[in-house]
C-alpha positions in Angstrom: 132.6 73.5 113.8 129.7 72.8 116.2 127.5 71.6 113.2 129.7 68.6 112.6 129.8 67.7 116.3 126.0 67.7 116.4 125.5 65.8 113.2 127.7 63.0 114.6 124.8 62.2 117.0 122.9 60.4 114.2 123.4 57.0 115.9 121.9 58.4 119.2 118.9 59.8 117.2 118.2 56.4 115.6 118.2 54.7 119.0 116.0 57.5 120.5 113.4 57.3 117.7 113.4 53.5 117.5 114.4 53.5 113.8 115.5 49.9 112.9 119.2 49.6 112.2 122.0 47.0 112.2 125.6 47.5 113.0 128.2 45.5 111.2 131.7 46.5 112.2 132.0 50.2 111.4 129.0 50.1 109.0 125.5 51.1 110.2 122.6 50.0 108.0 119.0 51.3 108.5 115.6 51.4 107.0 115.4 54.4 104.7 112.5 56.6 105.8 112.2 58.1 102.3 111.7 54.9 100.2 110.1 53.1 103.2 111.7 49.8 102.2 111.7 47.5 105.2 115.0 46.1 104.0 118.0 48.0 105.5 119.0 49.7 102.2 120.5 52.8 103.7 124.0 53.0 105.3 125.9 55.8 107.1 129.0 56.5 105.1 132.0 55.8 107.3 133.7 58.8 108.9 130.9 61.1 107.8 127.4 62.1 109.0 125.9 61.3 105.6 123.3 58.6 105.0 123.2 57.0 101.6 120.3 54.8 100.4 121.1 52.4 97.6 117.4 51.8 96.8 116.2 55.4 96.2 119.7 56.8 95.7 119.0 59.6 98.1 121.8 61.1 100.3 120.8 63.0 103.5 122.0 63.9 107.0 120.6 64.1 110.5 118.9 67.5 109.8 117.0 65.9 106.9 116.2 62.9 109.0 114.7 65.1 111.8 112.5 66.9 109.2 111.3 63.5 107.8 110.7 61.8 111.1 109.3 64.8 113.0 106.9 66.4 110.6 106.2 69.4 112.9 109.8 70.5 112.3 109.5 70.4 108.5 109.6 74.2 108.3 112.5 74.6 110.9 115.6 76.2 109.6 118.9 74.3 109.8 120.0 76.4 112.8 116.8 75.7 114.6 117.2 71.9 114.2 120.8 72.1 115.3 119.7 73.9 118.4 116.9 71.4 119.0 119.4 68.4 118.7 121.9 70.1 121.0 119.3 70.5 123.7 117.8 67.0 123.0 121.2 65.3 123.6 122.7 67.9 126.0 125.7 68.3 123.6 128.4 70.5 125.0 128.9 72.9 122.0 128.1 76.5 121.4 125.8 77.1 118.4 125.8 80.2 116.2 122.6 81.4 117.9 124.2 81.0 121.3 127.4 82.7 120.2 125.4 85.8 119.1 123.5 85.8 122.4 126.7 85.6 124.4 128.3 88.4 122.4 125.3 90.5 123.1 125.4 89.7 126.8 129.1 90.4 127.2 128.8 93.7 125.2 126.0 94.7 127.7 128.3 93.8 130.7 131.1 96.0 129.1 128.6 98.8 128.6 127.4 98.6 132.2 131.1 98.4 133.4 130.5 95.1 135.3 133.4 93.6 137.2 132.9 89.9 136.8 134.1 86.9 138.8 134.8 83.3 137.7 132.3 80.8 139.2 132.5 77.0 139.5 130.7 75.0 136.8 126.9 74.6 137.6 127.4 76.2 140.9 127.5 79.6 142.7 130.8 79.6 144.5 133.8 81.7 143.1 136.8 79.6 142.1 139.3 82.4 142.6 141.1 83.1 145.9 140.6 86.6 147.2 138.1 87.2 144.4 136.6 90.3 146.1 139.8 92.2 145.5 140.4 91.1 141.9 139.3 93.1 138.8 138.1 91.3 135.7 136.7 93.6 133.0 138.2 91.9 129.9 135.7 90.5 127.5 138.1 88.0 126.0 138.9 86.7 129.5 135.2 86.3 130.2 134.9 84.3 127.0 137.8 82.1 128.1 136.0 81.3 131.4 132.8 80.3 129.5 134.8 78.2 127.0 136.3 76.4 129.9 132.8 75.5 131.3 132.8 78.0 134.1 129.9 80.1 135.3 130.3 83.9 135.7 129.1 86.2 138.4 129.1 90.0 138.8 130.5 91.7 141.8 127.9 93.7 143.6 128.4 97.0 145.3 130.8 99.8 144.3 132.9 97.4 142.2 130.2 97.2 139.5 128.0 100.1 140.7 125.0 97.9 141.5 123.0 96.7 144.5 121.1 93.5 143.9 117.9 92.3 145.7 118.0 88.5 145.7 114.5 87.1 146.2 114.5 83.4 147.1 110.8 82.9 146.2 108.5 83.4 143.3 106.3 85.6 145.6 107.5 89.1 145.0 106.9 91.9 147.6 104.3 94.4 146.5 106.8 97.2 146.4 108.9 95.4 143.7 106.0 94.1 141.5 105.8 96.9 139.1 109.5 98.0 139.1 111.0 98.2 135.5 114.7 97.6 136.1 117.0 94.8 135.0 115.6 91.5 136.5 117.2 88.0 136.3 115.1 84.9 136.9 116.7 82.2 139.0 115.6 78.7 139.9 113.9 79.8 143.1 113.2 83.5 142.5 114.6 86.7 141.0 117.5 89.2 141.1 116.4 92.8 141.0 119.3 95.1 139.8 119.5 98.7 141.1 122.1 101.4 141.0 124.6 101.2 143.9 123.2 102.2 147.3 126.2 102.7 149.6 124.3 102.7 152.9 122.5 99.4 152.4 124.4 96.5 154.0 125.0 93.1 152.4 122.7 91.0 154.6 119.8 88.6 154.8 116.2 89.4 155.6 114.8 86.1 156.6 111.1 87.1 157.0 111.1 88.1 153.3 113.4 85.4 151.9 115.6 88.2 150.6 119.3 88.8 150.4 120.7 92.2 149.8 123.9 91.7 147.7 126.1 94.8 148.0 129.8 95.5 148.8 131.6 92.2 149.2 129.0 90.1 147.4 128.3 88.7 143.9 125.5 87.1 142.0 125.7 84.5 139.3 124.5 85.8 135.9 123.5 84.5 132.5 124.6 82.6 130.5 125.5 80.6 133.7 123.7 77.4 134.6 123.1 76.7 138.3 121.7 73.4 139.4 121.0 72.6 135.7 118.9 75.7 135.3 120.0 78.5 133.0 119.7 82.0 134.4 118.0 84.6 132.1 117.3 88.4 132.1 113.8 89.8 131.5 114.9 92.4 129.0 118.4 93.9 128.4 116.8 97.1 127.1 115.6 97.9 130.6 118.1 100.3 132.3 119.4 99.6 135.8 117.4 102.2 137.7 117.9 104.0 141.0 116.1 102.4 143.9 113.0 104.4 145.0 113.1 105.9 148.5 110.1 103.7 149.4 111.9 100.5 148.6 115.1 101.6 150.3 113.3 102.6 153.5 111.4 99.4 153.5 114.6 97.3 153.2 116.4 99.4 155.8 113.6 98.8 158.3 113.9 95.0 157.8 117.7 94.7 157.8 119.6 93.4 160.7 123.3 93.0 161.3 124.8 91.3 158.2 125.3 87.6 158.7 128.8 86.1 158.6 129.9 82.6 157.9 131.2 80.4 160.7 134.7 80.6 159.2 134.5 84.4 159.2 133.3 84.5 162.8 136.0 82.1 164.0 138.8 84.1 162.2 137.4 87.4 163.5 137.3 86.1 167.1 140.9 84.7 166.8 142.1 88.1 165.6 140.0 90.3 168.0 139.9 88.0 171.1 136.4 89.4 171.6 133.8 86.9 172.9 130.7 87.2 175.1 130.2 84.1 177.3 126.5 84.9 177.4 126.3 83.5 173.9 126.7 80.0 175.3 123.3 80.4 176.8 121.6 82.6 174.3 123.1 81.6 171.0 123.8 78.4 169.1 125.9 76.1 171.2 127.8 74.7 168.2 128.7 78.1 166.7 129.5 79.7 170.1 131.8 76.8 171.2 133.7 76.5 168.0 134.3 80.3 167.9 135.5 80.2 171.5 137.6 77.2 170.7 139.3 79.2 167.9 140.1 81.9 170.5 141.6 79.3 172.9 143.6 77.5 170.2 145.5 80.7 169.7 147.5 80.0 172.9 146.6 76.4 173.9 147.3 73.0 172.4 144.5 70.9 170.9 144.3 68.8 174.0 144.2 71.8 176.3 141.5 73.4 174.1 139.4 70.2 174.2 139.7 70.2 178.1 138.5 73.8 178.5 135.7 73.5 175.9 134.5 70.3 177.7 134.3 72.2 181.0 132.4 75.1 179.4 130.1 72.7 177.6 129.1 70.9 180.8 128.8 73.9 183.1 127.9 76.9 180.9 125.5 75.3 178.3 121.9 74.7 179.3 121.9 71.6 177.1 125.5 70.2 176.9 126.6 68.6 173.6 127.8 65.1 173.4 131.6 64.4 173.8 131.9 63.2 170.1 130.5 66.6 169.0 133.1 68.5 171.1 135.9 66.2 169.6 134.5 67.0 166.1 134.8 70.7 166.8 138.4 70.3 168.0 139.3 68.4 164.8 137.6 71.1 162.7 139.7 73.8 164.4 142.8 72.3 162.8 141.9 74.0 159.5 141.8 77.4 161.1 145.2 76.8 162.7 146.6 75.5 159.4 145.3 78.7 157.7 146.8 80.8 160.5 150.1 78.9 160.4 150.3 79.3 156.6 149.7 83.0 157.0 152.5 83.2 159.6 154.9 81.3 157.3 154.1 83.6 154.5 154.8 86.7 156.7 158.1 85.1 157.8 159.2 84.6 154.2 158.1 88.0 153.1 160.0 89.6 156.0 163.2 87.6 155.1 162.8 88.5 151.5 162.9 92.2 152.5 165.8 92.2 155.0 167.7 89.1 153.9 168.5 87.8 157.4 167.0 88.0 160.9 167.2 86.4 164.4 164.3 84.4 165.8 163.5 87.3 168.2 163.3 89.7 165.2 160.9 87.4 163.5 158.7 87.0 166.6 158.5 90.8 167.1 157.5 91.3 163.4 154.9 88.6 163.6 153.4 89.3 167.1 154.6 92.7 168.1 156.5 91.2 171.0 158.6 88.3 171.9 156.4 85.2 171.6 155.5 83.2 174.7 153.7 79.9 175.5 151.8 78.1 172.7 152.3 80.9 170.2 156.1 80.6 170.7 155.8 76.9 170.1 153.9 77.4 166.9 156.3 80.0 165.5 159.2 77.6 166.4 157.4 74.8 164.7 156.7 76.9 161.5 160.4 78.0 161.4 161.6 74.4 161.7 159.2 73.4 159.0 160.5 76.1 156.7 164.0 74.9 157.3 163.1 71.3 156.7 161.3 72.2 153.5 164.4 74.3 152.5 162.5 77.6 152.3 164.9 79.2 154.8 168.4 78.4 156.1 170.2 79.2 159.3 173.7 80.5 160.0 174.4 80.9 163.7 171.6 83.0 165.2 170.4 84.3 161.8 167.8 82.9 159.4 167.9 83.7 155.7 165.8 82.9 152.6 166.7 80.1 150.3 165.8 80.5 146.6 163.0 78.1 146.0 160.1 77.7 143.7 157.4 80.3 144.3 154.4 77.9 144.6 151.1 79.4 143.7 147.5 78.4 144.1 145.7 80.8 141.8 144.1 79.5 138.6 142.2 82.4 137.2 144.9 85.0 136.9 147.2 82.5 135.2 146.9 82.6 131.4 144.9 85.8 131.1 143.7 86.1 127.4 145.1 88.9 125.4 142.7 91.9 125.0 143.1 92.3 121.3 142.8 90.3 118.0 146.1 88.5 117.2 147.1 89.7 113.8 146.6 86.9 111.2 146.0 84.2 113.8 143.1 85.5 115.9 140.8 82.5 114.8 143.6 79.9 114.9 144.0 79.6 118.7 143.4 81.1 122.1 146.3 83.4 123.1 147.2 84.5 126.6 149.6 87.0 128.1 152.9 85.1 128.6 152.7 83.3 125.2 155.4 83.1 122.6 154.6 83.0 118.9 157.2 81.7 116.5 157.2 82.7 112.8 159.8 81.2 110.5 160.6 82.4 107.0 163.5 82.0 104.5 166.1 84.7 103.8 164.7 87.5 101.7 161.1 86.4 102.2 159.9 89.6 103.8 160.2 89.0 107.5 160.4 92.7 108.2 157.4 93.4 106.0 155.4 90.9 108.0 156.7 92.3 111.2 155.6 95.8 110.3 152.2 94.6 109.1 151.7 93.0 112.6 152.8 96.3 114.2 150.2 98.1 112.0 147.4 95.7 112.9 148.3 96.1 116.6 148.4 99.9 116.5 145.0 100.0 114.8 143.7 98.2 117.9 145.2 100.7 120.3 148.3 98.5 121.2 151.7 100.1 121.3 154.2 97.3 120.6 158.0 97.1 121.1 160.0 96.2 118.0 163.5 94.8 118.1 165.5 94.8 114.9 168.6 92.5 114.4 169.5 94.2 111.1 171.2 97.6 110.8 170.1 100.2 108.3 166.7 100.8 109.8 164.9 99.6 106.6 161.8 98.8 108.7 161.2 102.6 109.1 160.5 102.9 105.3 158.0 100.0 105.4 156.4 101.5 108.5 155.9 104.9 106.9 154.5 103.2 103.7 152.0 101.3 105.9 150.8 104.6 107.4 152.5 104.3 110.7 153.8 107.5 112.4 156.3 108.4 115.1 155.0 107.4 118.5 152.9 104.5 117.2 155.5 101.9 118.4 158.9 101.8 120.2 161.9 100.2 118.6 165.5 99.4 119.3 168.4 97.7 117.5 170.1 94.8 119.3 172.5 92.2 117.8 171.7 89.9 120.8 168.0 90.2 121.8 168.7 87.8 124.8 170.4 90.7 126.5 167.2 92.8 126.5 164.8 92.8 129.4 161.3 92.5 128.0 158.8 95.2 129.0 156.0 94.4 131.4 152.6 93.6 130.0 153.7 94.5 126.5 153.8 93.0 123.0 157.3 92.6 121.8 158.4 91.6 118.2 161.9 90.3 117.5 162.9 90.6 113.9 164.7 88.3 113.7 166.4 85.9 116.1 169.8 84.5 115.2 171.0 81.6 117.3 174.7 81.1 116.4 175.2 77.8 118.3 172.1 75.8 117.2 172.8 73.3 120.0 171.9 76.0 122.5 168.6 76.9 120.8 166.6 75.5 123.7 168.5 77.6 126.2 167.8 80.8 124.2 164.1 80.0 124.0 164.1 79.1 127.7 165.5 82.6 128.5 162.5 84.2 126.7 160.0 81.9 128.4 161.4 82.9 131.8 161.2 86.6 130.7 157.6 86.2 129.7 156.7 84.5 133.0 158.3 87.4 134.8 156.9 90.2 132.8 153.6 88.8 131.6 154.0 90.1 128.1 153.5 88.5 124.7 156.5 87.8 122.4 156.5 87.3 118.6 159.8 85.9 117.4 160.8 85.7 113.7 163.4 83.1 112.9 165.2 82.4 109.7 164.6 79.0 108.0 167.0 76.8 106.0 167.2 77.2 102.2 164.7 74.3 101.8 162.2 76.0 104.1 162.7 73.7 107.1 163.5 74.8 110.7 166.9 74.9 112.3 166.9 72.7 115.5 163.1 72.1 115.1 162.8 69.9 118.2 164.3 72.6 120.4 162.7 75.8 118.9 159.2 74.4 118.5 158.7 73.0 122.0 158.2 76.4 123.6 155.8 78.5 121.4 152.0 78.6 121.8 152.0 78.9 118.0 154.6 77.9 115.5 154.2 78.8 111.8 156.2 79.2 108.6 155.5 81.8 106.0 156.3 80.4 102.5 155.7 81.6 99.0 153.4 79.8 96.6 155.9 80.4 93.8 159.6 80.9 94.7 160.1 83.7 92.1 157.0 85.7 93.1 156.3 87.0 96.6 152.7 88.1 95.8 151.0 84.9 97.1 152.2 83.2 100.2 150.8 81.2 103.1 151.2 80.7 106.8 151.7 77.0 107.4 150.4 76.4 110.9 152.4 73.6 112.5 151.9 73.8 116.3 149.0 75.4 118.2 148.9 74.8 122.0 145.3 75.8 122.4 143.4 75.7 119.1 140.1 77.4 118.9 137.0 75.2 119.5 136.9 72.3 117.1 139.9 73.8 115.3 142.7 71.9 113.6 146.3 72.1 114.8 147.8 71.9 111.3 146.5 73.9 108.3 147.4 76.8 106.0 146.3 80.4 105.8 146.8 81.7 102.2 147.9 85.4 101.9 148.4 88.0 99.3 150.9 90.9 99.4 150.0 94.3 97.9 153.3 95.6 96.4 151.9 99.2 96.3 150.5 99.6 99.8 152.9 97.1 101.4 150.0 95.3 103.1 150.0 91.6 103.7 146.4 90.2 104.0 144.9 86.8 104.4 142.9 85.9 101.3 139.7 85.3 103.3 140.1 88.8 104.9 140.6 90.4 101.5 137.5 88.8 100.2 
């Protein structure tokens, strides 16, 4: 828990407050502030955060110490002091107060149907490629971002039904001063949230130090921290209102053509081949020349592009740039060509994936619309040769074909998306993602089917329709399902003696009751099959496996290397199935400050057929 983490900062507090102490090995001795004996009579009990004074026989912790040393905090609650210490030492934990605030915020974002975007830590830039085209409306996914130290932003425009006025100064225009809408304070100014205005462009109004964030934009929102300053809203009870006609007219009169980044302009000019030479005289020389260089580079080599830009620089620019600046531009153009070549390579692979084989002429026509010539032909030849060298494609005579190779990816956010429900029995044990495998072991006649159906029931109550695969004939699970209150249509089921022959459903929860591996030496191969299925179909798989008579695993080193969670369900008393426990043995991603090995005591109600954790029953 966060409390234990904060209390461990007792040594830092002693140093900060100048309290005399002496360290001898692992033992820290200090002057007790209660008995005020100048001899170091108090010691910190090893491996704890408790101080013990041999003189006055008082035991106390860091919270007590703060109240004693800082008298103005004598009336503070325990939680207030923990919050104070967290901020004092900049401890990276989430307190109970902050957890409640975050829950309230995320619930508000759900209510407003916000579409969020993951943002780099302490910054404002998205970490996800093609983030403008992604959808993230899952509260658990947002929590996962925050737990990983990321900031969060909200997509502006139609995606979240908002238009945001970003003011980069504390001086607010008169028209906005008395507006009661959702407002966020930033380090430099404010964000004013309004309902979506389709006809306002995403742009900059320099004279007002204002950005209009609309379609294609995003703003970083609380609880994010930017440049070490936490963002905060004025009042979540304020509704996001419609922009008044006066404000809208005022902004429209001030807006100009939306600004684009240099990269956007270069890429746009490469694609459109549209450029006005007059810009070399009227506009920025650097921006104009690099945009023009991107256009030339489409057909010319780097040396040829440098030669042409040099001539234009000397004869078309009123104040020519130095030669080193032109060479710097040429070098920077490489990244646009690299991006362009990667895009072409991707198109070639996609084309070959569709039609299996093609000639070079076929490829050129698909990529360019015609047979390639000049520099472009050289580039396509170079890309094809590189794909052959890297063994992405092969060649037989005139025809090129795809070689099965790893599908390398760059995305980080869409990998490991958190599940959008509470994992039955184990929701507070670890963080679970789509694509995870959960392994539950139990001895013969220990109620694996009862546990399976209880999991099904808990999923159905959350609006999840699971898929259940039974290895045993007789359909005994149906009787348990009906006794638990389940009805036809709540879940889908099938009987299969060999579950490895079944293709898992996409984006679905599947429960296998139970998995029998005849040849134990091939256990890893069976589990590898399921891992590949999960990677392909992005579902979640719960496998029940039978244990040995003594309660141990068959082939433990092979079956336990794959799951995100591995647990055994055992009875407290062999002859009585009322009380049992999940013994957690492996957790890939335990909850914050959680342990990887512990027990969850349970009780089985013979009448209702429900299996509950004891703490849930209480």
